[in-house]
TIVOLO-454766 format. One record per residue (C-alpha): residue number from 1; residue in three letters; z negated, x negated, y. Coordinates in Angstrom, 1 decimal. Example, Ala and Ser with C-alpha at 12.3 -4.5 7.8 and 13.67 -1.06 7.14 Angstrom:
% TIVOLO-454766
R  seq  type       Z       X       Y
R    1   Ala    -7.8   -12.3    -4.5
R    2   Ser    -7.1   -13.7    -1.1
% end
This chain:
% TIVOLO-454766
R  seq  type       Z       X       Y
R    1   Met   -60.7  -139.0    93.7
R    2   Arg   -60.7  -137.8    90.2
R    3   Cys   -64.2  -138.9    89.3
R    4   Phe   -65.8  -137.4    92.8
R    5   Ser   -64.1  -133.9    92.1
R    6   Asn   -65.8  -134.4    88.1
R    7   Ser   -69.2  -135.2    89.8
R    8   Ile   -68.9  -131.9    91.9
R    9   Asn   -67.9  -129.7    88.8
R   10   Phe   -70.6  -131.1    86.9
R   11   Ile   -73.5  -130.4    89.7
R   12   Phe   -71.9  -127.2    90.2
R   13   Leu   -72.2  -126.4    86.2
R   14   Leu   -75.5  -127.5    86.5
R   15   Ser   -76.8  -125.4    89.2
R   16   Leu   -75.3  -122.6    87.2
R   17   Val   -77.3  -123.1    84.0
R   18   Val   -80.2  -123.6    86.1
R   19   Phe   -79.9  -120.5    87.9
R   20   Ser   -78.6  -118.9    84.4
R   21   Ser   -81.7  -120.1    82.7
R   22   Cys   -84.2  -119.2    85.2
R   23   Lys   -82.8  -115.5    85.5
R   24   Lys   -82.8  -115.5    81.4
R   25   Ser   -86.5  -116.4    81.7
R   26   Tyr   -87.3  -113.0    83.8
R   27   Ser   -84.7  -110.7    82.2
R   28   Asn   -87.1  -108.6    80.6
R   29   Leu   -88.5  -107.9    83.9
R   30   Glu   -88.5  -104.4    85.2
R   31   Asp   -86.4  -103.2    88.9
R   32   Gly   -89.3  -104.7    91.3
R   33   Leu   -90.1  -107.6    93.7
R   34   Tyr   -91.9  -110.1    91.9
R   35   Ala   -93.7  -113.8    93.1
R   36   Glu   -92.9  -116.7    90.8
R   37   Ile   -96.3  -118.9    91.7
R   38   Lys   -95.6  -122.4    89.7
R   39   Thr   -98.8  -124.7    89.6
R   40   Thr   -99.5  -127.8    88.0
R   41   Lys  -101.4  -126.0    85.1
R   42   Gly   -98.4  -124.0    84.3
R   43   Asn   -96.1  -120.5    86.1
R   44   Met   -97.5  -117.3    86.8
R   45   Val   -95.6  -114.0    87.7
R   46   Ala   -97.0  -111.2    89.8
R   47   Lys   -95.0  -108.2    90.8
R   48   Leu   -95.8  -107.0    94.4
R   49   Ala   -96.8  -103.4    95.5
R   50   Phe   -93.9  -103.7    98.0
R   51   Lys   -93.3   -99.8    98.4
R   52   Lys   -97.1   -99.2    98.8
R   53   Val   -98.5  -102.1   101.0
R   54   Pro   -95.2  -103.2   102.4
R   55   Val   -96.9  -105.0   105.5
R   56   Thr   -99.1  -107.1   103.5
R   57   Val   -96.6  -108.0   100.8
R   58   Ala   -93.7  -108.6   103.8
R   59   Asn   -96.4  -111.0   105.2
R   60   Phe   -96.6  -113.1   101.5
R   61   Val   -92.9  -112.9   100.6
R   62   Ser   -91.8  -113.9   104.2
R   63   Leu   -94.2  -116.9   104.2
R   64   Ala   -93.1  -117.8   100.4
R   65   Glu   -89.1  -117.5   101.4
R   66   Gly   -90.0  -119.4   105.0
R   67   Thr   -88.5  -116.5   107.0
R   68   Asn   -91.4  -115.8   108.9
R   69   Thr   -91.5  -115.7   112.7
R   70   Leu   -94.6  -115.5   113.9
R   71   Val   -95.9  -118.7   112.2
R   72   Asp   -97.1  -121.6   113.9
R   73   Ser   -94.0  -123.7   115.2
R   74   Ile   -95.0  -126.4   112.4
R   75   Tyr   -94.3  -123.8   110.2
R   76   Leu   -91.4  -122.5   110.9
R   77   Glu   -88.4  -122.4   108.2
R   78   Lys   -90.5  -124.0   106.0
R   79   Lys   -91.6  -122.1   102.6
R   80   Phe   -95.1  -121.9   103.5
R   81   Tyr   -97.4  -122.1   100.1
R   82   Asn   -94.9  -124.8    98.4
R   83   Gly   -97.3  -127.9    98.1
R   84   Leu  -100.6  -126.3    98.8
R   85   Thr  -103.7  -126.1    96.7
R   86   Phe  -105.9  -123.6    95.3
R   87   His  -108.7  -124.8    97.0
R   88   Arg  -111.3  -122.2    95.8
R   89   Val  -112.3  -122.1    92.1
R   90   Val  -114.9  -119.4    90.7
R   91   Asp  -115.2  -118.8    86.8
R   92   Ser  -115.5  -115.2    85.7
R   93   Phe  -114.2  -114.2    88.9
R   94   Met  -111.0  -115.6    91.0
R   95   Ile  -109.0  -118.1    92.0
R   96   Gln  -108.3  -119.2    96.0
R   97   Gly  -105.5  -120.2    97.8
R   98   Gly  -102.7  -120.4   100.3
R   99   Asp  -104.9  -122.3   103.0
R  100   Pro  -102.9  -124.9   104.8
R  101   Leu  -106.0  -126.8   105.3
R  102   Ala  -107.2  -126.4   102.2
R  103   Asn  -110.9  -125.9   103.2
R  104   Gly  -111.0  -121.9   103.7
R  105   Arg  -110.4  -121.9   107.4
R  106   Gly  -106.7  -122.5   107.9
R  107   Asn  -104.2  -119.6   108.7
R  108   Pro  -100.3  -119.5   109.5
R  109   Gly  -101.2  -118.7   113.3
R  110   Tyr  -101.8  -115.4   113.1
R  111   Arg  -103.8  -112.3   111.4
R  112   Phe  -102.9  -108.9   110.5
R  113   Lys  -104.9  -106.1   109.7
R  114   Asn  -106.0  -104.7   106.1
R  115   Glu  -103.8  -102.5   104.6
R  116   Phe  -105.1  -100.5   101.5
R  117   His  -103.8   -97.5    99.2
R  118   Pro  -105.9   -95.8    96.8
R  119   Asp  -103.7   -96.6    93.8
R  120   Leu  -104.1  -100.9    94.2
R  121   Asn  -107.6  -101.4    93.4
R  122   His  -109.6  -104.3    91.5
R  123   Asn  -110.4  -102.4    88.3
R  124   Lys  -108.6  -105.4    85.7
R  125   Pro  -108.2  -108.7    85.9
R  126   Gly  -105.0  -110.5    87.3
R  127   Val  -105.3  -108.7    90.8
R  128   Leu  -103.6  -110.3    93.8
R  129   Ala  -105.2  -109.9    96.9
R  130   Met  -105.8  -111.2   100.6
R  131   Ala  -108.3  -113.3   101.3
R  132   Asn  -110.0  -113.3   104.8
R  133   Gly  -113.2  -113.6   106.9
R  134   Gly  -113.6  -110.4   107.5
R  135   Pro  -112.0  -107.3   108.2
R  136   Asn  -108.4  -107.1   110.1
R  137   Thr  -108.3  -111.0   109.8
R  138   Asn  -105.6  -111.8   106.8
R  139   Gly  -103.6  -114.8   107.3
R  140   Ser  -101.7  -116.4   104.2
R  141   Gln  -104.8  -117.0   101.8
R  142   Phe  -104.6  -115.2    98.9
R  143   Tyr  -106.7  -114.8    95.6
R  144   Ile  -106.1  -113.6    92.1
R  145   Thr  -108.9  -112.4    90.0
R  146   Glu  -109.9  -113.0    86.5
R  147   Val  -111.9  -110.1    86.0
R  148   Pro  -112.5  -106.3    87.4
R  149   Arg  -114.7  -106.6    90.9
R  150   Pro  -114.6  -102.9    92.2
R  151   Asp  -117.2  -103.8    94.5
R  152   Leu  -114.1  -105.4    96.6
R  153   Asn  -112.3  -102.1    97.0
R  154   Asn  -111.3  -101.2   100.8
R  155   His  -112.6  -104.8   101.7
R  156   Tyr  -109.8  -106.7   100.7
R  157   Ser  -106.0  -105.6   100.8
R  158   Val  -103.9  -105.9    97.2
R  159   Phe  -100.7  -106.3    96.9
R  160   Gly   -99.7  -107.0    93.7
R  161   Glu  -101.0  -108.2    89.9
R  162   Leu   -99.8  -110.3    87.1
R  163   Val   -97.2  -109.6    85.0
R  164   Met   -97.3  -113.0    83.1
R  165   Gly   -99.6  -115.8    82.9
R  166   Ala  -102.5  -114.9    83.0
R  167   Glu  -103.7  -117.7    80.5
R  168   Val  -102.8  -119.9    83.4
R  169   Gln  -105.3  -118.3    85.9
R  170   Asp  -107.5  -118.8    83.2
R  171   Ser  -106.5  -122.3    82.8
R  172   Ile  -107.3  -122.9    87.0
R  173   Ser  -110.3  -120.8    86.7
R  174   Asn  -112.0  -123.3    84.4
R  175   Val  -111.5  -126.4    86.1
R  176   Lys  -114.4  -128.2    87.4
R  177   Thr  -115.4  -128.0    90.6
R  178   Asp  -117.7  -129.7    93.4
R  179   Ala  -120.5  -127.8    95.4
R  180   Asn  -118.4  -126.0    97.6
R  181   Glu  -116.3  -124.6    94.4
R  182   Lys  -113.2  -126.9    95.2
R  183   Pro  -111.7  -128.1    92.3
R  184   Leu  -112.8  -132.1    91.5
R  185   Glu  -108.7  -132.4    90.6
R  186   Asp  -106.2  -130.7    92.9
R  187   Ile  -104.6  -127.6    91.6
R  188   Ile  -101.2  -127.8    93.3
R  189   Ile   -98.9  -124.7    94.2
R  190   Glu   -95.8  -126.4    93.6
R  191   Glu   -93.4  -123.6    94.7
R  192   Ile   -93.7  -119.9    95.2
R  193   Asn   -90.4  -118.0    94.5
R  194   Ile   -89.9  -114.4    95.3
R  195   Ile   -87.4  -112.4    92.6
R  196   Arg   -85.8  -109.3    93.2
R  197   Lys   -84.6  -106.8    90.9
R  198   Gly   -83.1  -103.9    91.5
R  199   Lys   -81.8  -102.2    95.0
R  200   Gly   -85.2  -101.5    96.6
R  201   Ala   -86.3  -105.1    96.0
R  202   Glu   -82.9  -106.2    97.0
R  203   Asn   -83.2  -104.4   100.6
R  204   Phe   -86.8  -105.3   101.3
R  205   Asn   -86.5  -107.1   104.8
R  206   Ala   -89.7  -109.0   104.4
R  207   Pro   -89.5  -110.7   108.4
R  208   Lys   -88.3  -107.9   109.6
R  209   Ile   -90.9  -105.7   108.0
R  210   Phe   -93.4  -108.1   109.0
R  211   Lys   -92.6  -108.7   112.5
R  212   Asn   -91.8  -105.1   113.0
R  213   His   -95.5  -104.0   112.3
R  214   Phe   -96.8  -106.3   115.1
R  215   Ile   -94.8  -104.7   117.6
R  216   Gln   -96.2  -101.2   116.3
R  217   Glu   -99.9  -102.8   116.6
R  218   Ile   -99.0  -103.7   120.3
R  219   Arg   -98.0  -100.4   121.3
R  220   Lys  -100.7   -98.7   119.5
R  221   Glu  -103.3  -100.9   121.2
R  222   Lys  -101.2  -100.2   124.7
R  223   Lys  -101.5   -95.8   124.1
R  224   Arg  -105.4   -96.6   122.6
R  225   Lys  -106.2   -98.2   126.0
R  226   Glu  -104.2   -95.9   127.6
R  227   Arg  -106.2   -93.5   126.1
R  228   Ala  -109.7   -95.0   126.6
R  229   Lys  -109.2   -95.2   130.3
R  230   Ala  -108.0   -91.5   130.3
R  231   Ile  -111.5   -90.5   128.3
R  232   Ile  -113.8   -92.4   130.3
R  233   Arg  -111.8   -90.9   133.9
R  234   Asp  -112.4   -87.5   132.7
R  235   Thr  -115.9   -88.1   131.8
R  236   Lys  -116.7   -89.2   135.0
R  237   Glu  -115.4   -86.3   136.5
R  238   Lys  -117.5   -84.2   134.5
R  239   Phe  -120.0   -86.2   135.3
R  240   Ile  -119.7   -85.5   139.0
R  241   Glu  -119.4   -81.8   138.9
R  242   Gln  -122.6   -81.8   137.2
R  243   Gln  -124.5   -83.7   139.2
R  244   Glu  -123.5   -81.9   142.3
R  245   Gln  -125.0   -78.6   140.6
R  246   Ala  -127.9   -81.0   139.0
R  247   Thr  -131.7   -80.4   139.7
R  248   Thr  -133.5   -83.3   141.4
R  249   Leu  -137.0   -84.2   140.7
R  250   Pro  -139.4   -85.9   143.4
R  251   Ser  -138.8   -89.2   140.9
R  252   Gly  -135.5   -89.2   141.7
R  253   Leu  -134.2   -87.9   137.8
R  254   Gln  -131.5   -85.2   138.2
R  255   Tyr  -130.8   -83.2   135.3
R  256   Phe  -128.2   -80.4   134.5
R  257   Ile  -128.3   -77.8   131.4
R  258   Ser  -124.9   -77.2   130.6
R  259   Lys  -125.9   -74.7   127.5
R  260   Leu  -129.3   -72.7   127.7
R  261   Gly  -131.3   -72.4   124.6
R  262   Lys  -133.9   -69.9   123.5
R  263   Gly  -136.5   -72.0   122.3
R  264   Glu  -139.8   -72.9   123.1
R  265   Lys  -140.2   -75.4   126.1
R  266   Leu  -141.2   -78.8   125.8
R  267   Ser  -144.3   -79.9   126.9
R  268   Glu  -144.9   -83.7   127.4
R  269   Asn  -146.8   -84.5   124.5
R  270   Thr  -143.6   -83.2   122.3
R  271   Ile  -142.3   -85.1   119.2
R  272   Val  -138.5   -83.7   119.0
R  273   Lys  -135.7   -83.7   117.2
R  274   Thr  -132.3   -84.3   119.3
R  275   His  -129.1   -85.7   119.7
R  276   Tyr  -128.4   -88.2   122.4
R  277   Thr  -125.1   -89.8   124.0
R  278   Val  -125.8   -92.5   126.6
R  279   Tyr  -123.3   -93.6   129.4
R  280   Phe  -122.6   -95.7   132.4
R  281   Ser  -122.2   -94.0   135.5
R  282   Ser  -118.9   -95.0   134.9
R  283   Gly  -118.4   -92.5   132.4
R  284   Lys  -117.9   -95.2   129.8
R  285   Leu  -119.8   -94.8   126.4
R  286   Ile  -122.6   -96.8   125.4
R  287   Gln  -124.1   -95.5   122.0
R  288   Thr  -124.1   -91.6   120.4
R  289   Ser  -126.4   -90.3   117.7
R  290   Ser  -123.8   -87.4   117.2
R  291   Leu  -121.1   -87.8   115.1
R  292   Glu  -118.9   -84.7   116.8
R  293   Lys  -119.3   -86.6   120.2
R  294   Ala  -118.1   -90.0   118.5
R  295   Lys  -115.0   -88.1   117.4
R  296   Ala  -114.9   -85.8   120.7
R  297   Leu  -115.0   -89.6   122.6
R  298   Glu  -112.6   -91.3   120.2
R  299   Ala  -115.2   -94.1   119.5
R  300   Val  -116.2   -93.3   115.9
R  301   Asn  -117.9   -96.4   114.3
R  302   Glu  -116.8   -96.9   110.6
R  303   Lys  -119.6   -99.3   109.6
R  304   Arg  -122.2   -96.6   111.0
R  305   Leu  -120.1   -93.9   109.5
R  306   Asn  -120.4   -95.2   106.2
R  307   Val  -123.7   -95.8   106.2
R  308   Asn  -124.5   -92.3   107.4
R  309   Gly  -125.8   -93.1   110.8
R  310   Tyr  -125.0   -90.8   112.9
R  311   Gln  -128.1   -88.8   113.0
R  312   Pro  -130.7   -86.9   115.2
R  313   Ile  -133.5   -89.1   116.5
R  314   Arg  -137.2   -88.5   116.4
R  315   Ala  -138.1   -88.6   120.2
R  316   Asp  -141.9   -89.1   121.3
R  317   Ile  -142.0   -87.9   125.0
R  318   Ser  -145.2   -88.2   125.7
R  319   Pro  -146.5   -90.5   128.4
R  320   Asp  -147.6   -93.7   126.4
R  321   Ala  -144.5   -93.3   124.0
R  322   Asp  -142.3   -96.6   124.0
R  323   Met  -139.3   -94.6   125.7
R  324   Ile  -137.7   -95.2   129.0
R  325   Pro  -139.4   -92.9   131.5
R  326   Gly  -136.3   -91.0   132.7
R  327   Phe  -135.6   -90.0   129.6
R  328   Lys  -139.0   -88.7   128.8
R  329   Glu  -139.2   -86.8   131.9
R  330   Gly  -135.8   -85.3   131.5
R  331   Leu  -136.4   -83.8   128.1
R  332   Gln  -140.0   -82.4   129.4
R  333   Gln  -137.9   -80.0   131.7
R  334   Leu  -135.9   -78.6   128.5
R  335   Cys  -136.1   -76.1   125.9
R  336   Val  -135.4   -76.2   122.2
R  337   Gly  -131.3   -75.2   122.1
R  338   Asp  -130.6   -76.8   125.2
R  339   Lys  -127.8   -78.9   126.1
R  340   Ala  -128.1   -80.8   129.6
R  341   Thr  -127.2   -83.9   131.2
R  342   Leu  -129.7   -86.6   132.5
R  343   Phe  -128.9   -88.8   135.5
R  344   Ile  -131.5   -91.5   135.3
R  345   Pro  -131.6   -94.0   138.3
R  346   Tyr  -132.6   -97.4   137.3
R  347   His  -136.1   -97.6   138.0
R  348   Leu  -136.4   -95.2   135.3
R  349   Ala  -134.2   -96.8   132.9
R  350   Tyr  -134.3  -100.2   132.3
R  351   Gly  -135.2  -101.6   136.0
R  352   Glu  -134.5  -104.7   137.5
R  353   Ser  -134.3  -106.8   134.4
R  354   Gly  -132.0  -104.5   132.4
R  355   Asn  -132.3  -104.5   128.5
R  356   Arg  -130.3  -104.9   124.9
R  357   Gly  -126.8  -105.5   126.6
R  358   Ile  -127.7  -103.4   129.6
R  359   Pro  -127.4  -105.0   133.0
R  360   Pro  -130.1  -105.2   135.7
R  361   Lys  -130.5  -102.1   137.7
R  362   Thr  -128.0  -100.0   135.8
R  363   Asp  -128.2   -96.1   136.1
R  364   Leu  -127.7   -94.2   133.1
R  365   Ile  -126.5   -91.1   132.1
R  366   Phe  -127.7   -89.3   129.1
R  367   Glu  -126.5   -86.1   127.4
R  368   Val  -128.7   -84.6   124.9
R  369   Glu  -129.1   -81.8   122.3
R  370   Ile  -132.6   -80.6   121.3
R  371   Leu  -132.8   -79.6   118.3
R  372   Glu  -136.2   -78.7   117.2
R  373   Ile  -139.9   -79.5   117.9
R  374   Leu  -141.6   -81.7   115.5
R  375   Lys  -145.0   -81.8   116.9
% end
């Protein structure tokens, strides 16, 4: 009995020594939330920006501590990163890890959105950020940069930076790799330990924050869908009212002028600059050239916006021009400055076969604004 008691005391004492040693090793760290990344090449410590990008940090911390409740069942209550590898290494760029499949295609069983903060960017070495396969496809994979890479800003979510172990990152980035940038000898993440210093870090409830994020996203998506339905409904009601007042031409085309311009009448050989917005007859938007209209319909395409893609088009409305007949005929009824709605039956649009995402026998509705005559 005495020996058993002494053994317990020895183990308890040993654990206290190890714990105290660990705390002492990082006693110089200021208040904050940190990740100690232990690897077969040495240890790194990253400070996590939990106040600026709480969702991204909550994901990383809950995976590291095994408290993430949204992972696939095989990962539940397991410290996700322990035993994984840095599966992709590029010298003078970055080291990437956190993939349970070690091939760049693994994830924890979910995806979550990008999270950016203006203070967090790739302006220095040692940046910790999420790796992904495209916008809003973050999971468990992360990378640590070796050099500044400002071209990655606003594409990949930065959520921390190295405060210790830059030489370890460098030694990993220098290992020999195969043609797929995978190390020839596994660089293993032995464990990731989360270090909390100060009340803010201690009170950071990673699993709750991350789970609440998904609940909020579901609510937002529900509201977005409801709003989209309301916009389509209101748009269709507007078109029904306009069509009742529209002028019908012998071809079957109908047009309604919602705002009279004061400019020159267009002829059939005119080339004009015009904004357009095209809809299905249900009121559902297909496409628009007008940023103002896209905003009103809550349908701004960020990629298009970033390349200044919302611009009026140059429309040749002459008989031989390569535009659908109903669009050309509709514009020929208008003057510069007019805003109008064109109700185009399918035989004056893309006909029996359809085209470019337009199903066969589809009636279309165009809203147009004639800006100027070019020729």
